[in-house]
C-alpha positions as CSV (number, residue, x, y, z in Angstrom):
1,M,83.1,106.0,105.5
2,S,83.1,109.7,106.2
3,E,86.4,111.6,106.3
4,N,86.1,112.4,110.1
5,K,85.9,108.7,111.1
6,R,88.7,106.4,112.1
7,K,90.6,104.9,109.1
8,R,91.0,101.1,109.3
9,I,93.6,98.9,107.6
10,L,93.7,95.1,107.4
11,A,97.1,93.5,106.6
12,L,97.4,89.8,105.7
13,S,100.7,88.0,105.6
14,G,102.1,85.5,103.2
15,G,102.7,81.8,104.0
16,G,101.4,79.5,101.3
17,I,98.7,77.0,102.4
18,R,99.2,78.3,106.0
19,G,96.8,81.1,104.9
20,A,94.1,78.7,106.0
21,L,95.1,79.7,109.5
22,T,94.4,83.4,108.7
23,L,90.9,82.6,107.7
24,G,90.1,81.2,111.2
25,F,90.9,84.6,112.6
26,L,89.1,86.5,109.9
27,E,85.8,84.7,110.5
28,K,86.0,85.7,114.2
29,V,86.7,89.3,113.3
30,E,83.8,89.4,110.9
31,E,81.5,87.9,113.5
32,I,82.6,90.6,116.0
33,I,82.0,93.6,113.7
34,Q,78.6,92.2,112.5
35,K,77.5,91.9,116.1
36,R,78.8,95.3,117.1
37,E,77.2,97.0,114.1
38,N,74.0,94.9,114.5
39,N,74.3,94.0,110.8
40,P,74.6,90.3,110.0
41,N,75.3,91.2,106.4
42,L,78.2,93.5,107.1
43,K,81.4,92.4,105.2
44,L,85.0,93.2,105.9
45,C,85.2,95.3,102.8
46,D,82.5,97.5,104.3
47,Y,84.4,98.0,107.6
48,F,88.1,98.4,106.5
49,D,89.2,101.3,104.4
50,L,92.3,99.5,103.1
51,I,92.8,95.8,102.8
52,G,96.2,94.5,101.7
53,G,98.1,91.3,101.4
54,T,101.2,89.6,100.2
55,S,101.4,86.2,98.5
56,T,98.6,84.0,100.0
57,G,97.5,87.1,101.9
58,A,97.0,88.8,98.5
59,I,94.6,86.1,97.4
60,I,92.5,86.5,100.6
61,A,92.7,90.3,100.6
62,A,91.5,90.5,97.0
63,G,88.6,88.1,97.7
64,L,87.6,90.3,100.7
65,S,87.9,93.5,98.5
66,I,85.3,92.3,96.0
67,G,82.8,91.5,98.7
68,M,83.4,87.9,99.6
69,T,82.8,86.9,103.2
70,A,85.6,85.2,105.2
71,S,83.5,82.0,105.2
72,E,83.2,82.1,101.4
73,I,86.9,82.5,101.0
74,K,87.5,79.7,103.5
75,D,85.4,77.3,101.4
76,L,87.3,78.5,98.3
77,Y,90.7,78.2,100.0
78,L,90.2,74.7,101.3
79,N,89.2,73.6,97.8
80,L,92.0,75.6,96.2
81,G,94.8,74.0,98.2
82,D,94.8,70.6,96.7
83,K,94.7,72.0,93.1
84,I,97.6,74.4,93.7
85,F,99.9,72.3,95.8
86,G,98.5,68.9,95.2
87,K,101.1,67.6,92.8
88,K,104.8,68.5,93.4
89,R,107.3,67.7,90.7
90,S,109.6,64.9,91.7
91,W,112.7,66.6,90.4
92,L,113.5,70.2,89.6
93,W,115.7,68.8,86.8
94,N,115.5,65.7,84.7
95,P,117.3,64.6,81.5
96,F,114.4,65.6,79.2
97,K,113.0,68.8,80.7
98,R,114.3,71.7,82.8
99,Y,111.7,72.5,85.5
100,K,111.8,76.1,86.7
101,A,109.5,75.5,89.7
102,A,108.3,72.8,92.0
103,F,104.6,73.3,91.1
104,D,102.7,73.9,87.8
105,F,101.4,77.5,87.8
106,K,98.4,76.6,85.5
107,P,96.0,75.3,88.3
108,L,96.6,78.5,90.3
109,E,96.0,80.7,87.2
110,D,92.8,78.8,86.4
111,E,91.4,79.1,89.8
112,L,92.2,82.8,90.0
113,K,90.4,83.4,86.7
114,K,87.3,81.6,88.0
115,V,87.1,83.8,91.0
116,F,88.3,87.2,89.7
117,G,87.5,86.9,85.9
118,D,88.5,90.1,84.1
119,I,88.3,92.4,87.1
120,T,91.0,95.1,86.8
121,I,92.7,97.1,89.5
122,G,90.6,100.1,88.4
123,S,87.3,98.2,88.5
124,D,84.4,99.4,90.6
125,K,83.9,95.8,91.5
126,I,86.6,96.3,94.1
127,K,84.6,97.8,96.9
128,T,87.3,99.2,99.2
129,G,90.9,100.3,99.1
130,L,93.2,97.4,98.0
131,C,96.9,97.0,98.1
132,I,98.7,93.9,96.6
133,V,102.4,93.7,97.4
134,T,104.7,92.1,94.9
135,K,108.4,92.2,93.9
136,R,109.6,93.3,90.5
137,A,112.6,91.1,90.1
138,D,114.1,92.8,87.1
139,T,114.4,96.1,89.0
140,L,114.7,94.7,92.5
141,S,111.9,97.0,93.6
142,T,108.9,96.2,95.9
143,W,105.6,97.3,94.3
144,P,102.6,98.0,96.5
145,I,100.0,98.1,93.7
146,I,96.9,100.1,94.9
147,N,93.5,100.8,93.4
148,H,93.3,104.5,94.5
149,P,92.4,106.6,91.5
150,N,94.9,109.3,92.6
151,G,97.8,106.9,92.9
152,K,100.9,108.0,91.0
153,F,100.9,105.0,88.7
154,F,97.1,104.3,88.6
155,N,96.4,106.3,85.4
156,D,98.2,106.1,82.0
157,I,101.5,108.1,81.8
158,R,101.8,110.5,78.8
159,D,104.3,113.1,77.7
160,S,103.4,116.8,77.0
161,N,102.3,115.9,73.5
162,G,99.9,113.2,74.7
163,K,102.1,110.3,73.6
164,L,101.5,107.2,75.8
165,L,104.7,106.4,77.8
166,G,103.2,103.8,80.1
167,K,99.9,102.1,80.8
168,G,98.5,102.8,84.3
169,N,98.1,100.1,86.9
170,K,94.3,100.5,86.6
171,H,94.5,98.3,83.5
172,F,96.3,95.4,85.3
173,L,94.1,92.3,85.7
174,L,93.6,91.7,89.3
175,R,94.2,88.0,88.9
176,N,97.6,88.7,87.3
177,V,98.6,91.0,90.1
178,I,97.6,88.4,92.7
179,R,99.5,85.7,90.7
180,A,102.6,88.0,90.7
181,S,102.4,88.5,94.5
182,A,102.1,84.7,95.0
183,A,104.9,83.7,92.6
184,A,107.2,82.3,95.3
185,P,110.6,81.5,93.8
186,S,111.1,77.7,93.4
187,Y,107.3,77.2,94.0
188,F,105.9,78.9,90.9
189,I,107.5,80.6,87.9
190,P,107.5,84.4,87.8
191,Q,104.6,86.4,86.4
192,K,105.2,88.8,83.5
193,I,103.1,92.0,83.4
194,Y,103.3,94.6,80.6
195,V,104.2,97.9,82.3
196,E,105.4,100.1,79.5
197,N,103.2,100.9,76.5
198,N,102.3,97.2,76.1
199,E,105.8,96.6,74.7
200,E,108.0,96.2,77.8
201,F,107.1,93.8,80.6
202,G,108.2,93.5,84.2
203,T,109.0,90.2,85.8
204,F,107.4,89.8,89.2
205,I,107.9,87.4,92.0
206,D,106.4,86.8,95.4
207,G,106.1,89.9,97.5
208,G,107.3,87.8,100.4
209,V,110.9,88.1,99.0
210,S,111.0,91.6,100.3
211,L,110.6,93.4,103.7
212,A,106.8,93.0,103.3
213,N,105.9,89.3,103.6
214,N,104.1,90.8,106.6
215,P,102.7,93.8,104.8
216,A,101.5,95.7,107.9
217,L,104.3,98.3,107.9
218,Q,104.1,98.8,104.2
219,L,100.3,99.4,104.4
220,F,100.9,101.9,107.3
221,L,103.2,103.8,105.0
222,V,100.8,103.6,102.0
223,G,98.1,105.0,104.2
224,T,100.0,107.9,105.8
225,L,103.0,109.0,103.7
226,S,102.5,112.3,101.8
227,E,103.5,110.8,98.4
228,F,100.7,108.2,98.5
229,P,97.2,109.3,97.8
230,Y,95.4,108.4,101.1
231,K,97.3,110.9,103.4
232,W,95.5,109.7,106.5
233,E,96.3,111.3,109.8
234,T,98.2,109.3,112.4
235,G,97.1,108.9,116.0
236,E,95.6,106.1,118.1
237,E,92.1,107.5,117.7
238,K,92.4,108.2,114.0
239,L,94.1,105.1,112.5
240,S,93.8,101.4,113.3
241,L,95.8,98.6,111.8
242,L,94.9,94.9,112.2
243,S,97.6,92.4,111.1
244,I,97.1,88.7,110.8
245,G,99.9,86.1,110.3
246,T,100.0,82.6,108.9
247,G,101.8,81.0,111.8
248,T,105.4,81.1,112.8
249,Y,107.7,78.9,114.9
250,T,111.0,79.1,116.8
251,K,113.8,78.2,114.5
252,R,117.0,76.6,115.7
253,F,119.4,74.6,113.6
254,D,122.3,72.3,114.4
255,A,125.4,74.6,114.8
256,D,127.8,72.0,113.4
257,K,125.7,71.4,110.3
258,I,125.3,75.1,109.7
259,A,129.1,75.6,109.9
260,R,129.6,72.9,107.3
261,K,127.2,74.4,104.7
262,G,128.6,74.9,101.2
263,L,127.7,77.6,98.7
264,L,124.5,75.9,97.6
265,G,123.4,75.3,101.2
266,W,123.9,79.0,102.0
267,A,122.1,80.1,98.8
268,E,119.1,78.0,99.8
269,M,119.0,79.4,103.3
270,M,119.5,83.1,102.5
271,P,115.8,83.9,101.7
272,E,114.7,82.4,105.1
273,L,117.4,84.4,106.9
274,F,116.3,87.6,105.4
275,M,112.5,87.0,105.7
276,E,112.9,86.2,109.4
277,D,114.7,89.5,110.0
278,A,112.1,91.3,107.9
279,N,109.1,90.0,109.8
280,Y,110.7,90.8,113.2
281,L,111.7,94.3,112.0
282,N,108.1,95.0,110.9
283,Q,106.8,93.9,114.2
284,T,109.4,95.9,116.2
285,I,108.7,99.1,114.4
286,L,104.9,98.9,114.7
287,Q,105.0,98.0,118.4
288,Y,107.5,100.9,118.9
289,L,104.9,103.2,117.2
290,S,101.9,102.0,119.3
291,N,100.6,100.8,122.6
292,S,99.5,97.5,121.1
293,P,97.2,95.4,123.3
294,T,98.8,92.3,121.7
295,P,102.5,92.9,122.0
296,R,104.7,90.0,121.1
297,I,108.2,89.3,122.5
298,I,110.7,90.3,119.7
299,D,113.7,88.7,121.4
300,S,115.1,88.1,124.8
301,E,116.9,91.4,124.9
302,I,114.3,94.0,124.0
303,L,111.3,91.9,125.0
304,D,107.9,93.2,123.8
305,L,108.6,97.0,123.8
306,K,105.5,97.5,126.1
307,N,107.4,100.3,127.9
308,D,108.7,101.9,124.8
309,L,107.2,104.5,122.4
310,V,109.1,106.3,119.8
311,T,106.6,109.2,119.4
312,E,105.1,111.4,122.1
313,K,101.7,109.7,121.5
314,P,100.9,106.5,119.7
315,A,100.9,106.9,115.9
316,L,98.2,104.2,115.5
317,H,96.1,101.5,117.2
318,Y,97.9,98.3,116.2
319,V,96.8,94.7,116.8
320,H,98.6,91.6,115.5
321,Y,97.4,88.0,115.7
322,N,99.4,85.0,115.0
323,V,100.1,81.5,116.2
324,M,103.3,79.9,117.3
325,L,103.4,76.5,115.5
326,D,105.3,75.0,118.4
327,K,104.3,72.0,120.6
328,E,103.6,74.0,123.7
329,E,101.2,76.5,122.1
330,L,99.5,73.9,120.0
331,N,99.0,71.8,123.1
332,D,97.4,74.8,124.8
333,L,95.0,75.0,121.9
334,G,94.1,71.3,122.2
335,F,96.3,69.9,119.3
336,N,98.7,67.2,120.3
337,L,101.2,66.8,117.4
338,N,104.4,64.8,117.2
339,E,107.6,66.2,115.7
340,K,107.0,64.8,112.3
341,E,103.5,66.3,112.2
342,L,104.8,69.6,113.4
343,E,107.4,69.7,110.7
344,S,104.8,69.0,108.1
345,L,102.4,71.7,109.5
346,R,105.1,74.3,109.1
347,E,105.7,73.6,105.5
348,M,104.0,76.2,103.3
349,S,103.0,73.7,100.5
350,E,101.5,70.8,102.4
351,S,97.9,71.0,101.3
352,K,96.9,68.0,103.4
353,N,97.2,70.3,106.5
354,K,94.7,72.9,105.3
355,E,91.8,71.9,107.5
356,L,94.0,71.5,110.5
357,L,95.5,74.9,110.0
358,Y,92.0,76.4,109.7
359,D,91.0,74.7,113.0
360,I,94.1,76.0,114.7
361,G,93.3,79.6,113.5
362,T,89.7,79.2,114.6
363,K,90.7,78.1,118.1
364,A,93.4,80.7,118.4
365,A,90.9,83.4,117.4
366,I,88.5,82.3,120.2
367,R,91.4,82.5,122.7
368,D,93.1,85.7,121.5
369,I,90.6,88.1,119.9
370,K,88.8,90.5,122.2
371,S,86.1,92.8,120.9
372,E,87.9,95.8,122.3
373,H,90.9,95.0,120.1
374,I,88.9,95.7,116.9
375,K,88.6,99.5,116.8
């Protein structure tokens, strides 16, 4: 796309098997832009200047970036779910073996290798800007790994004498970076990637264990901050950001049970507490920076920020699609589920729900997406 045109960002959230819901939205988006551009072969990688994702969103984002259609990824994803989440270990511990994760990482790695082969971050097989968000656990730092050739860490790092100090991100295998972003603690073991002269490795875990499980704000920063290579101008007519979630739901726990939690109980709950705040913080800031046509209620106090704008003019055109996995909204979409089915649907590793989640996303997309939203 020429430099004087609007820049477009697509942000895809994490959420395990619930990524099937995202694909229902993406197929509708693809249909809209193909019709608008009068080009049935137009792909999302042709339309968006930067596609990014976290965890399951990283798998989808990477697939789109190499030229796969939303439908092709959907077929892959529905097949992938049973292989990745099909067999959960009965115990995290047993007398004979110490299990470090609930699922075997090998099926995930095998499937990623089939799809992405030996494509590297620096490969020209990636047809648009790509950002995979992961978390380096040994330094507690969030890594937005991008394929821009002018990125600070894209090329090899050498001292004044030419000695190699560190290998650039361009050498990273795309499949390993995706695997790192999707290495959810307790679900899969961490991914090790050599980051210093092929001698020192970093240990990476799911990018969702950061402020960027919903990577939309991170991608806005990657696209606009002066220290990143894109340096795109802000403004409602110059920058568009489309964010798609994997479903959420209203959480409320029994107050007495919460009060009686011990150390282990609180330790298990802490990631969920932080991730919930992170998702709402991302949503709040982006709605505060824009006049979003799809504002969501943040809470009962500040509502949807429809009458609030932190800048004199909107900094971007921002659209966010998601589905509340609650009885009322699902009934509105034509799905009548009991409480047990709802609880199962919300679980990120229940592969049996993949087709249902895709159907929910498809129906929500028909209801929610308007052509004028997609700038």
